[in-house]
C-alpha positions as CSV (number, residue, x, y, z in Angstrom):
1,M,101.2,73.1,81.1
2,I,100.8,76.7,79.6
3,A,102.6,75.3,76.3
4,S,99.7,72.8,75.5
5,V,97.4,75.5,75.6
6,S,98.4,76.3,72.1
7,Q,96.8,72.7,71.2
8,I,93.6,73.8,72.4
9,S,90.8,73.3,69.7
10,F,88.2,75.2,69.5
11,G,86.0,72.8,68.1
12,S,85.7,71.1,71.6
13,L,83.8,73.9,72.7
14,K,81.0,73.0,70.4
15,R,80.4,70.0,72.7
16,F,79.1,72.8,75.0
17,I,75.1,72.6,74.6
18,S,72.2,74.4,76.0
19,A,71.3,73.7,79.7
20,S,68.7,75.8,81.9
21,P,70.2,77.6,84.5
22,S,69.0,76.5,88.0
23,P,68.7,78.3,91.0
24,L,71.7,76.5,92.5
25,N,74.0,77.6,89.2
26,H,72.7,81.3,90.4
27,E,73.8,80.9,93.6
28,L,77.2,79.2,93.0
29,V,77.6,82.3,90.7
30,E,76.6,84.7,93.1
31,R,79.2,83.0,96.1
32,L,82.1,82.6,93.4
33,R,81.9,86.6,92.5
34,T,81.8,87.2,96.5
35,L,85.0,85.7,97.0
36,V,86.5,87.2,94.0
37,R,85.3,90.6,94.9
38,S,87.5,90.0,98.2
39,N,90.1,88.7,96.0
40,D,90.4,85.7,97.5
41,L,90.8,83.4,94.2
42,Q,91.8,80.4,95.5
43,R,88.6,79.8,97.7
44,A,86.4,80.5,94.7
45,F,88.7,78.2,92.5
46,S,88.2,75.1,95.2
47,L,84.3,76.2,95.3
48,F,84.1,75.8,91.6
49,Y,86.2,72.7,91.4
50,S,84.3,70.9,94.1
51,A,80.9,71.9,92.6
52,P,78.8,68.9,91.0
53,L,79.2,69.3,87.0
54,E,75.9,70.3,86.1
55,L,76.3,73.3,88.5
56,Q,79.7,74.3,86.6
57,S,77.7,76.7,84.2
58,H,79.2,79.3,81.5
59,Q,78.2,81.7,83.9
60,A,80.5,80.3,86.3
61,Y,83.5,79.7,83.8
62,G,82.9,83.5,82.7
63,A,82.9,85.0,86.2
64,L,85.9,82.8,87.0
65,F,87.7,84.0,83.4
66,Q,86.8,87.5,84.0
67,A,88.6,87.3,87.6
68,C,91.7,86.1,85.8
69,A,91.7,88.4,83.8
70,E,91.4,91.8,86.4
71,Q,94.2,90.1,88.4
72,R,96.7,89.3,85.7
73,N,96.3,85.5,87.1
74,L,97.3,83.2,84.0
75,R,98.0,80.2,86.0
76,H,94.4,79.9,87.3
77,G,93.0,80.9,83.8
78,V,95.3,78.2,81.8
79,T,93.9,75.6,84.5
80,L,90.5,76.6,84.1
81,H,90.7,76.2,80.5
82,H,92.1,72.8,80.1
83,H,89.3,71.9,82.9
84,M,86.6,73.2,80.5
85,L,87.7,71.6,77.4
86,S,88.3,68.4,79.5
87,H,84.4,67.9,81.5
88,P,82.5,69.3,78.2
89,C,78.9,70.5,79.5
90,S,76.2,71.3,77.3
91,Y,76.4,74.9,76.6
92,S,74.8,77.3,73.6
93,Q,76.8,80.4,74.2
94,D,80.0,79.3,73.3
95,L,81.4,82.9,71.9
96,F,80.3,84.3,75.2
97,L,83.4,81.9,76.9
98,A,85.8,82.5,73.8
99,N,85.6,86.2,74.3
100,H,86.5,85.6,77.7
101,L,89.4,83.5,77.3
102,I,90.7,86.2,74.3
103,T,90.1,88.8,76.9
104,M,91.8,86.3,79.6
105,Y,94.7,85.9,77.5
106,T,95.3,89.4,76.3
107,K,95.4,90.5,79.8
108,C,97.6,88.2,81.1
109,G,100.3,89.1,78.1
110,K,99.9,86.2,76.1
111,V,98.3,87.6,72.3
112,L,99.5,84.5,70.9
113,Y,97.2,82.0,73.1
114,A,94.1,84.9,72.1
115,R,95.2,84.9,68.6
116,K,94.2,81.0,68.8
117,V,91.4,80.8,70.3
118,F,90.1,83.8,68.0
119,D,91.6,81.6,64.8
120,E,89.5,78.8,65.9
121,M,86.1,80.4,66.5
122,P,83.2,79.1,63.7
123,E,81.8,82.5,64.9
124,R,82.4,86.2,66.1
125,N,81.2,89.3,67.1
126,V,82.2,92.6,67.5
127,V,83.7,92.2,70.8
128,S,86.0,89.2,69.8
129,W,87.9,91.7,67.2
130,T,87.9,94.5,70.0
131,S,89.0,92.7,72.6
132,L,92.0,90.8,70.5
133,I,92.4,93.9,69.0
134,T,93.1,95.6,72.6
135,G,95.2,92.7,72.9
136,Y,97.7,93.9,70.3
137,A,97.6,97.5,71.1
138,K,99.1,96.3,74.9
139,E,102.0,94.7,73.0
140,G,104.5,97.6,71.5
141,D,105.9,95.4,69.3
142,E,102.7,94.0,67.5
143,Q,101.7,97.7,66.0
144,E,101.6,95.7,62.3
145,E,99.8,92.5,63.8
146,G,96.8,95.0,65.5
147,F,96.6,97.4,62.9
148,S,96.2,94.4,60.3
149,L,93.6,92.6,62.3
150,F,91.5,95.6,62.3
151,S,91.7,95.8,58.2
152,D,90.3,92.1,58.2
153,M,87.4,93.2,60.5
154,L,86.0,96.0,58.5
155,S,85.2,92.7,56.0
156,H,83.5,91.0,58.6
157,C,81.7,94.0,61.0
158,L,81.6,97.2,61.5
159,P,83.9,98.5,64.2
160,N,82.6,100.0,67.6
161,E,84.4,103.2,69.5
162,F,86.2,100.6,72.1
163,A,88.0,99.0,68.6
164,V,89.0,102.3,67.3
165,S,90.3,103.6,70.0
166,S,91.8,100.6,70.8
167,V,93.8,100.3,67.6
168,L,94.9,104.1,67.7
169,T,96.9,103.8,70.9
170,S,99.6,101.6,68.6
171,C,99.0,103.4,64.9
172,R,101.8,105.3,63.9
173,Y,101.2,108.7,61.8
174,E,99.9,107.2,58.3
175,A,98.0,104.7,59.6
176,G,96.0,106.8,62.6
177,K,95.4,109.0,59.9
178,Q,92.9,106.6,57.8
179,V,91.6,105.2,61.0
180,H,90.6,109.0,61.6
181,G,89.2,109.1,58.7
182,L,87.2,105.8,59.0
183,A,86.1,107.5,62.6
184,L,84.5,110.5,60.8
185,K,82.9,108.4,58.6
186,L,81.5,106.3,61.1
187,G,80.4,108.5,63.5
188,L,82.5,107.4,66.0
189,H,84.9,110.8,66.3
190,C,82.1,112.0,68.5
191,S,83.2,109.1,71.2
192,V,85.5,110.5,73.9
193,Y,87.7,107.8,73.9
194,V,88.0,107.9,70.2
195,A,89.0,111.5,70.3
196,N,91.4,111.0,73.7
197,A,92.7,108.2,71.2
198,L,92.8,110.5,68.5
199,I,95.1,113.6,70.3
200,S,97.3,110.7,72.2
201,M,98.1,109.6,68.6
202,Y,98.9,112.7,67.1
203,G,101.1,113.7,70.0
204,R,103.1,110.2,69.9
205,C,103.5,110.2,66.2
206,G,104.3,113.9,66.2
207,R,107.7,114.9,65.0
208,D,107.3,118.6,64.7
209,G,104.1,121.1,65.3
210,A,101.7,119.9,62.9
211,A,100.6,116.7,64.6
212,G,100.2,119.1,67.6
213,Y,98.0,121.0,65.6
214,E,96.0,118.0,64.2
215,A,95.5,117.0,67.7
216,W,94.3,120.4,68.4
217,T,91.8,120.2,66.1
218,V,90.4,117.1,67.4
219,F,90.3,118.4,70.9
220,E,88.4,122.1,70.0
221,A,85.5,119.6,68.4
222,M,84.7,117.6,71.3
223,E,82.0,118.6,72.5
224,F,82.2,117.3,76.2
225,K,86.0,117.6,77.4
226,N,86.8,115.0,80.5
227,L,89.9,115.5,82.6
228,V,91.7,112.9,80.2
229,A,91.4,114.8,77.5
230,W,92.9,117.9,79.1
231,N,95.6,115.8,80.2
232,S,96.3,114.4,76.7
233,M,96.4,117.3,74.9
234,I,99.0,118.5,77.1
235,A,100.7,115.5,76.8
236,A,100.2,116.0,72.5
237,F,102.0,119.6,72.6
238,Q,104.6,118.8,75.0
239,C,105.3,115.8,72.3
240,C,105.7,117.8,69.6
241,N,107.7,120.2,71.8
242,L,104.9,123.1,71.9
243,G,105.9,123.8,75.3
244,K,103.8,127.4,74.9
245,E,100.9,125.7,73.8
246,S,101.2,123.1,76.5
247,V,101.8,125.3,79.4
248,G,98.8,127.4,77.4
249,V,96.3,124.5,77.9
250,F,96.6,123.9,81.2
251,M,96.3,127.6,81.9
252,Q,93.1,127.6,79.6
253,M,91.6,124.4,81.8
254,R,92.2,126.2,85.3
255,S,90.6,129.4,83.9
256,E,87.8,127.3,83.0
257,G,87.6,125.6,86.3
258,V,88.4,122.1,85.2
259,G,90.4,120.4,88.1
260,F,93.7,118.5,87.9
261,D,95.3,115.5,89.0
262,R,98.9,114.0,89.3
263,A,99.0,113.1,85.2
264,T,98.6,117.1,84.7
265,L,100.7,118.0,86.8
266,L,103.5,115.5,85.7
267,N,102.9,116.6,82.0
268,V,103.0,120.1,82.7
269,C,106.3,119.8,84.3
270,S,107.7,117.7,80.9
271,S,106.8,120.6,79.0
272,L,108.2,122.9,81.2
273,Y,112.0,120.9,81.0
274,K,111.3,119.0,77.5
275,C,110.5,122.1,75.5
276,S,113.1,124.0,74.2
277,D,110.2,127.0,72.9
278,L,109.8,128.4,76.4
279,V,112.0,130.8,78.3
280,P,113.5,131.0,81.5
281,D,111.4,133.5,83.1
282,E,108.0,131.9,81.9
283,V,109.6,128.3,83.4
284,S,110.2,130.2,86.2
285,K,106.3,131.6,86.8
286,C,104.9,128.2,85.8
287,C,107.3,126.0,87.8
288,L,106.3,128.3,91.1
289,Q,102.2,128.3,90.1
290,L,102.9,124.7,89.7
291,H,104.6,123.8,93.0
292,C,102.2,125.9,94.9
293,L,99.3,123.8,93.2
294,S,100.7,120.7,94.4
295,V,101.0,122.1,97.8
296,K,97.6,123.1,98.3
297,S,96.3,119.5,96.4
298,G,98.5,117.1,98.6
299,F,99.9,116.1,95.4
300,V,103.7,117.6,96.5
301,T,103.5,114.3,98.8
302,Q,103.7,112.0,95.5
303,A,107.0,111.0,94.7
304,E,106.5,111.2,91.1
305,V,105.6,114.9,91.6
306,A,108.1,116.1,93.6
307,T,110.5,114.5,91.6
308,A,109.3,116.2,88.6
309,L,109.0,119.7,90.3
310,V,112.7,118.5,91.5
311,K,113.8,117.7,87.7
312,V,112.3,121.5,86.5
313,Y,113.8,123.4,89.3
314,S,117.4,122.0,88.5
315,E,117.5,121.5,84.6
316,V,115.7,124.1,83.5
317,L,116.0,127.1,85.9
318,G,119.4,125.9,87.5
319,E,117.5,126.7,91.0
320,F,119.5,124.0,92.9
321,S,119.0,125.6,96.3
322,D,115.2,125.4,95.7
323,C,115.6,122.1,94.5
324,Y,117.5,120.8,97.5
325,K,114.7,122.4,99.5
326,L,111.9,120.6,97.9
327,F,113.4,117.3,98.1
328,M,114.3,117.7,101.7
329,E,110.7,118.4,102.5
330,M,110.3,114.8,100.5
331,S,111.3,113.1,103.2
332,H,107.5,111.1,103.7
333,C,107.8,109.4,100.2
334,R,111.2,109.6,99.2
335,D,111.7,106.6,96.7
336,I,114.6,105.2,94.7
337,V,113.4,107.3,91.9
338,A,113.5,110.6,93.9
339,W,117.0,109.9,95.2
340,T,118.2,109.3,91.9
341,G,116.6,112.4,90.4
342,I,118.3,114.4,93.2
343,I,121.8,112.9,92.4
344,T,121.5,113.3,88.7
345,A,120.5,117.1,89.5
346,F,123.5,117.9,91.2
347,A,125.7,115.2,89.1
348,V,127.0,118.2,86.4
349,Y,126.3,121.3,88.6
350,D,127.8,119.6,91.8
351,P,129.3,116.5,91.7
352,E,130.8,116.5,95.4
353,M,127.3,117.1,96.4
354,A,125.9,114.5,94.2
355,I,128.4,111.9,96.2
356,H,127.4,113.3,99.0
357,L,123.3,112.1,98.5
358,F,124.4,108.9,97.1
359,G,125.8,108.2,100.3
360,Q,123.0,109.4,102.0
361,L,120.9,107.2,100.2
362,R,122.6,104.3,100.5
363,Q,122.2,105.1,104.7
364,E,118.5,105.0,104.1
365,K,118.9,101.4,103.6
366,L,117.6,102.1,100.0
367,S,119.4,99.6,97.2
368,P,120.7,102.1,93.7
369,D,119.2,100.7,90.5
370,W,120.9,101.0,87.0
371,Y,119.8,104.6,86.7
372,T,121.1,105.6,90.2
373,F,124.6,103.9,89.4
374,S,124.5,105.5,85.9
375,S,124.0,109.2,87.3
376,V,126.5,109.1,90.0
377,L,129.3,107.5,87.6
378,K,128.2,111.1,85.8
379,A,129.1,112.9,89.1
380,C,132.4,110.7,89.3
381,A,133.6,112.2,85.8
382,G,133.5,115.8,87.6
383,L,135.7,115.1,90.1
384,V,139.8,115.9,90.5
385,T,140.7,112.4,91.0
386,A,139.5,108.6,90.8
387,R,138.8,107.5,94.2
388,Q,134.7,107.9,94.4
389,A,134.8,106.0,91.2
390,L,136.7,103.1,92.3
391,T,134.1,103.0,95.3
392,I,131.4,103.6,93.1
393,H,132.4,100.7,90.8
394,A,132.8,98.4,93.8
395,Q,129.2,98.9,94.4
396,V,128.1,98.2,91.0
397,I,130.0,94.9,91.1
398,K,128.2,93.8,94.7
399,G,124.6,95.4,93.2
400,G,124.9,93.0,90.7
401,F,125.5,95.5,87.6
402,G,129.1,94.1,87.2
403,A,128.1,93.0,83.7
404,D,126.3,95.5,82.6
405,T,127.6,97.3,79.3
406,V,126.0,100.9,79.4
407,L,127.6,101.1,83.1
408,N,130.8,99.8,82.0
409,N,130.5,102.4,79.4
410,S,130.1,105.1,82.0
411,L,132.9,103.8,84.1
412,I,135.2,104.3,81.5
413,H,134.0,107.7,80.9
414,A,134.6,108.7,84.7
415,Y,138.1,107.1,84.7
416,A,139.4,108.6,81.8
417,K,137.7,112.2,83.0
418,C,139.4,111.5,86.6
419,G,142.5,111.2,84.6
420,S,143.3,106.9,85.0
421,L,143.7,105.8,81.4
422,D,144.6,102.4,83.0
423,L,141.6,102.0,84.9
424,C,140.0,102.6,81.5
425,K,142.1,100.0,79.7
426,R,140.9,97.3,82.2
427,V,137.3,97.9,82.5
428,F,137.3,98.0,78.7
429,D,139.4,94.9,78.4
430,D,137.3,93.1,81.4
431,M,133.9,93.2,79.1
432,D,132.4,90.4,78.1
433,S,130.1,92.7,75.3
434,R,131.1,96.0,73.8
435,D,128.6,98.3,71.6
436,V,129.6,101.0,69.8
437,V,129.7,103.1,72.7
438,S,132.5,100.8,74.3
439,W,134.1,101.7,71.7
440,N,133.7,105.1,71.6
441,S,134.2,105.8,75.1
442,M,137.6,103.7,75.1
443,L,139.0,106.0,71.9
444,K,137.6,109.2,73.6
445,A,139.5,108.5,76.8
446,Y,142.5,108.1,74.5
447,S,141.7,111.5,72.7
448,L,141.4,113.4,76.0
449,H,144.9,112.2,77.0
450,G,146.4,112.8,74.0
451,Q,147.5,109.0,73.2
452,V,146.9,109.6,69.5
453,D,149.6,106.8,68.9
454,S,147.4,104.0,71.0
455,I,144.0,105.3,69.2
456,L,144.4,104.1,65.8
457,P,145.1,100.4,66.7
458,V,142.4,100.5,68.6
459,F,140.4,102.3,66.0
460,Q,141.6,99.3,63.6
461,Q,140.3,96.7,66.1
462,M,136.3,98.4,66.2
463,D,134.7,94.9,65.2
464,I,131.4,97.6,65.1
465,K,130.5,99.8,62.5
466,P,131.5,103.5,63.7
467,D,129.7,106.3,63.9
468,S,129.5,110.0,64.1
469,A,130.9,110.0,67.5
470,T,133.6,107.4,66.7
471,F,135.2,110.2,64.0
472,I,134.6,112.9,66.5
473,A,137.2,111.0,68.9
474,L,139.8,110.1,65.8
475,L,139.7,113.9,64.7
476,S,140.2,115.6,68.5
477,A,143.0,113.3,68.8
478,C,144.9,114.0,65.5
479,S,144.4,117.7,66.1
480,H,145.8,117.9,69.4
481,A,148.9,115.6,68.6
482,G,149.2,118.2,65.1
483,R,148.8,115.0,63.0
484,V,147.1,116.7,60.2
485,E,147.3,114.4,57.2
486,E,146.4,111.5,59.2
487,G,143.1,113.3,60.4
488,M,142.5,114.7,57.6
489,K,142.8,111.3,55.5
490,I,140.0,110.0,58.3
491,F,137.9,112.9,57.4
492,R,138.0,112.0,53.9
493,S,136.5,108.3,54.8
494,M,133.6,109.7,56.1
495,F,132.2,110.7,52.5
496,E,132.5,106.9,51.8
497,E,129.3,105.8,53.3
498,P,126.0,107.9,53.7
499,E,125.4,107.2,57.2
500,T,129.1,108.6,58.1
501,L,128.7,112.4,56.1
502,P,130.2,114.6,58.3
503,Q,128.3,116.7,60.5
504,L,128.9,120.5,61.9
505,N,130.9,119.0,64.8
506,H,133.1,116.9,62.3
507,Y,133.7,120.1,60.6
508,A,134.7,122.0,63.8
509,C,137.3,119.5,64.2
510,V,138.9,119.6,61.0
511,I,138.6,123.2,61.5
512,D,140.2,123.6,64.8
513,M,143.3,120.7,63.5
514,L,144.2,123.0,60.3
515,G,144.0,126.2,62.7
516,R,146.2,124.5,64.9
517,A,148.4,124.0,62.5
518,E,148.7,127.0,61.0
519,R,146.9,126.7,58.1
520,F,144.7,129.0,57.9
521,T,144.0,128.8,53.8
522,D,143.1,124.9,54.1
523,A,140.8,126.1,57.5
524,E,138.9,128.6,55.1
525,E,138.3,126.6,52.4
526,V,136.7,124.3,54.0
527,I,134.7,126.6,55.8
528,K,133.2,127.7,52.2
529,Q,133.0,124.1,50.8
530,M,130.8,123.1,54.0
531,P,127.3,122.3,52.6
532,M,125.7,123.9,55.8
533,V,125.8,127.5,57.9
534,P,129.1,127.1,60.0
535,D,128.0,127.6,63.8
536,A,129.4,128.7,66.6
537,V,131.4,126.1,67.2
538,V,133.0,126.2,64.2
539,W,133.8,130.1,64.2
540,S,135.2,129.4,68.0
541,A,137.5,126.4,67.0
542,L,138.7,129.0,64.2
543,L,139.4,132.0,66.4
544,G,140.8,129.7,69.1
545,S,144.0,128.7,66.6
546,C,143.9,132.6,65.3
547,R,144.5,133.5,69.2
548,K,147.7,131.2,69.3
549,H,148.9,132.1,65.8
550,G,148.2,135.7,66.1
551,N,146.4,136.0,63.0
552,T,144.7,139.3,63.9
553,H,142.8,139.8,60.3
554,L,141.1,136.4,60.4
555,G,140.5,135.9,64.1
556,K,138.7,139.4,64.0
557,L,136.3,137.9,61.1
558,A,135.7,134.5,63.1
559,A,135.1,136.8,66.3
560,D,132.5,138.9,64.5
561,K,130.9,135.6,63.0
562,L,130.7,134.3,67.0
563,K,129.0,137.8,68.2
564,E,125.9,137.7,65.5
565,L,125.3,133.5,66.7
566,E,126.5,134.2,70.6
567,P,126.4,138.0,71.6
568,T,126.3,136.9,74.9
569,N,129.2,134.3,74.8
570,S,132.6,136.0,76.3
571,L,135.0,133.9,74.3
572,S,134.8,136.5,70.9
573,Y,135.4,139.3,73.3
574,I,138.0,137.9,75.6
575,Q,139.9,136.1,72.5
576,M,140.3,138.9,70.3
577,S,141.0,141.4,73.5
578,N,144.1,138.6,74.1
579,I,145.0,138.6,70.3
580,Y,145.3,142.4,70.6
581,S,147.2,142.3,73.8
582,A,149.8,139.6,72.6
583,E,150.4,142.4,69.7
584,G,150.8,145.1,72.0
585,S,147.7,147.4,70.4
586,F,146.5,147.8,74.5
587,N,144.0,150.7,73.0
588,E,141.9,147.6,70.5
589,A,141.8,145.5,73.5
590,G,140.6,147.7,75.6
591,K,137.2,148.4,73.0
592,S,137.0,144.5,73.2
593,R,136.6,144.3,77.1
594,K,134.5,147.5,77.0
595,E,132.3,146.0,74.7
596,M,131.6,143.0,77.3
597,E,130.4,145.3,79.3
598,T,128.0,147.0,77.1
599,W,126.5,143.5,76.0
600,R,126.6,142.9,79.9
601,V,128.9,139.6,79.1
602,K,130.7,138.3,82.0
603,K,134.0,136.4,81.8
604,E,134.5,133.2,83.6
605,P,137.0,133.1,86.3
606,G,139.6,131.1,86.1
607,L,139.4,128.2,89.0
608,S,141.4,125.0,89.8
609,W,140.8,122.1,92.2
610,T,143.2,119.6,93.7
611,E,142.5,116.8,96.1
612,I,144.5,116.2,99.3
613,G,143.3,113.5,101.4
614,N,139.6,113.2,101.4
615,K,138.9,116.6,100.8
616,V,139.1,119.0,97.3
617,H,140.4,122.4,97.1
618,E,139.3,125.3,95.3
619,F,141.5,128.0,93.9
620,A,140.9,131.0,92.2
621,S,143.5,133.5,90.3
622,G,145.0,135.7,92.8
623,G,144.3,133.4,96.0
624,R,141.0,134.8,96.5
625,R,138.9,132.6,98.6
626,R,141.4,130.8,100.5
627,A,142.2,132.1,104.3
628,D,145.4,130.6,103.7
629,R,146.6,132.3,100.9
630,E,149.6,134.2,102.8
631,A,151.3,130.7,103.2
632,I,150.5,129.4,99.9
633,Y,152.1,132.5,98.5
634,K,155.3,132.0,100.5
635,E,155.1,128.6,99.3
636,L,154.7,129.7,95.8
637,E,157.7,132.1,95.9
638,R,160.2,129.7,97.0
639,L,159.4,127.2,94.3
640,I,158.9,129.8,91.7
641,G,162.8,130.6,93.0
642,R,164.3,127.2,92.4
643,L,162.5,127.0,89.2
644,K,164.2,130.5,87.7
645,E,167.7,128.4,88.9
646,M,166.4,125.6,86.6
647,G,165.9,128.5,83.6
648,Y,162.6,129.2,84.2
649,V,161.3,132.6,82.7
650,P,158.0,133.6,82.9
651,E,156.1,134.1,79.5
652,M,154.8,137.8,79.3
653,R,152.7,137.6,76.4
654,S,150.4,135.4,78.9
655,A,149.9,138.6,81.3
656,L,147.2,140.1,78.7
657,Q,146.0,142.7,80.4
658,D,147.1,146.2,79.5
659,I,149.4,146.4,82.4
660,E,152.7,148.7,82.0
661,E,155.1,147.3,84.5
662,E,156.8,143.9,84.2
663,E,156.7,143.6,87.4
664,Q,153.3,143.6,87.5
665,K,153.2,141.4,84.5
666,E,155.0,138.9,86.1
667,E,152.7,138.9,89.5
668,H,149.9,138.4,87.2
669,L,150.9,135.7,86.3
670,L,152.5,133.9,88.9
671,H,148.8,133.6,90.7
672,H,147.1,132.0,88.1
673,S,145.0,129.2,90.3
674,E,146.6,126.3,89.0
675,K,150.1,127.5,90.4
676,L,148.5,128.2,93.8
677,A,147.1,124.7,93.7
678,L,150.5,122.7,92.7
679,A,151.7,125.0,95.6
680,F,149.4,124.5,98.2
681,A,149.8,120.1,97.2
682,V,153.5,120.8,97.5
683,M,153.1,122.1,101.2
684,E,150.4,119.9,102.5
685,G,151.9,116.9,100.8
686,R,155.3,118.0,103.0
687,R,153.6,118.2,106.3
688,R,151.9,115.1,105.6
689,S,155.3,113.3,104.7
690,H,156.6,115.1,108.3
691,D,153.5,113.3,110.0
692,G,154.2,110.0,108.8
693,G,151.9,110.2,106.1
694,V,152.5,108.4,102.4
695,A,153.9,110.1,99.9
696,V,152.2,110.6,96.9
697,N,153.8,110.5,93.4
698,V,151.2,111.8,90.8
699,I,149.6,115.8,91.9
700,Q,146.4,116.0,90.0
701,I,144.8,119.0,89.4
702,M,141.7,120.4,87.4
703,K,141.2,123.6,85.7
704,N,138.0,125.1,84.2
705,I,140.1,127.1,81.7
706,R,142.5,126.3,79.0
707,I,146.3,126.6,80.4
708,C,148.2,129.0,79.1
709,I,151.8,128.6,78.0
710,D,153.6,130.2,80.9
711,C,151.7,127.9,83.6
712,H,152.1,124.9,81.0
713,N,156.1,125.8,80.7
714,F,156.2,125.9,85.0
715,M,154.2,122.8,85.2
716,K,157.1,121.1,83.3
717,L,160.0,122.2,85.3
718,A,158.1,122.0,88.2
719,S,157.8,118.0,87.5
720,K,161.5,117.9,87.3
721,L,162.4,119.7,90.3
722,L,159.7,117.8,92.5
723,G,160.6,114.3,91.3
724,K,156.6,113.8,90.8
725,E,154.0,114.0,87.6
726,I,151.9,116.4,87.4
727,L,148.4,115.7,86.0
728,V,146.6,118.9,85.1
729,R,142.8,118.5,83.6
730,D,142.3,121.6,81.8
731,S,138.6,122.4,79.6
732,N,140.0,120.7,76.4
733,R,142.3,118.0,77.5
734,F,145.3,116.1,80.1
735,H,148.4,117.4,80.0
736,H,150.6,114.5,81.9
737,F,153.9,116.6,83.2
738,K,156.8,114.0,83.7
739,D,160.3,115.2,84.2
740,S,160.2,118.0,82.2
741,S,158.3,117.5,79.4
742,C,154.5,117.2,78.8
743,S,152.5,114.2,77.0
744,C,151.4,116.9,74.2
745,N,154.4,117.7,73.4
746,D,153.7,121.3,73.9
747,Y,151.1,121.1,70.9
748,W,147.5,122.1,72.6
């Protein structure tokens, strides 16, 4: 039925010529309006269709078309349109009905049907043009058409404030500036509707602070500012990354006694976690005030407001305890959006907690959506094993998202991070459609696991144009495998296309690759030729290579540059202390550590995790935090004794503290967190075997910092002694230890 609307001829409306309204006409119209107000549209239409033709006046048609528009009821609207055309009466106000038709079709999302009616109108007024322009404004992909229609309108009639404000809602920046100029000439800029639309336009189109201040100029010139204007100004500054100004408008709003609503709170929250110009203290103070206002006003009971506050607490302030407390207080209004928000908050900070929250969500009989699965898969990527990822994968399939490309990409990432390259391949091979992220995810998986011989053939099979991330994966793989010539060939190929010109992170990969291969002269030359200023990542890469090969002079240069850029980053101080300690310059190493104290820089403690059964166990260097430390020590001593019989000799260069006694150095080395994790896994494996449990062939350990040379040697021999594969994921990559060898070929 709807398809035939495109064939409707407006000429048939000419057959509706004037008829004097009678008391019965008026009574029918009032009864129809009463039914419409009570949302009984079906009875209203039944009454209208059963009425005599002479009572079916243009007012009656208008009332019903308006009801269809307000209730977005396209089916009744199209039927009424057909009825009107198939039962011609005498009407003089055909323009009135045509305008109602345009409004009805645009509000029902059928702007092409509205345009058909509009194009066949013999007469149009400002309402006709404005209604259709408003319809185009609501269609996100019809910006050009709406602006073109507005331009055509100017040759027929002058626009009113509603036409101007409508076209501004979809204008791009340059077109919006032209409309602004027209509004000034016509004096329409004084209208609160036009001014609010201008503020929103500048905020929406602003790529920098300049557009934000253009919005502010409009805002300041307004004689009357309603709540919409204040909210639009806060949102405009937020869109332009002017967080301080956004919060400032909110403070001014409060000082002038202007009320606020849900949109106000949401806009200010967005400013706090989206804008980069706010310092944590400012965010903390404002967040506390917002929270208090939300509680006092009762808006905190609304899921959107509470979820926005949770996002500020977690993403900006890192206050996860307050974040969780606020979420628990939302028990009466927690919807799937709120649950997804709290899961996202914990996904990186505390993956186990995120998984626990996902389980609670399922217990509340809520169905996870696409965003929820995406967040919980991010949490799975932070776990030791792929056990949870497999469980979530099953639920993704059960939920009907099994063919979703984005979620499959997330699964590849999660499986790669959890050490299961086979599962990555299986997901990738089973995908019906792949985008560039799919290919990049698979390339990154191979790179993470040191499979450079696999990554290059996959790259050659890639049937999508590579992007910046593609080359990061390739260069990283070549760097970790020592394939310098292949890596440099790939790097040089990036200059062949404008869209793949190397950026800072690509240069960092190349510096890392050359530095690992001890080609420091080439690395320095690349840095000199960089078209941009080297950032902290570039200097960190060079410093790490200097630490590996003991290049003190170049290492000091890199460390000094890194300190200039990030004085509170512990890496520069620790690496230089390590370089000095390795060459026996303990006085210099001490100075470097003293400098850390001066800047109040804290070193990240070495931590390792392993999963036994369904529980994750954490280990700190020296066995701190463990009640079973003595038992682990004994197991580790037995293990070390057997390894020494196989030729294990502690690598003293890894004992970087200023320790004079060899025995103390060795004791320090033997209590590294990954060794404790391995000893615990062996101890627990033996206990479970005695209890009739299933033997585990792979021991997985996750570590937050880079594995040292001594632990690397230790794990290689332990894999042969235990007859098991030991999988260690450090801060950079995976090490697959098996039968006294490692997948990295001792190059990391």
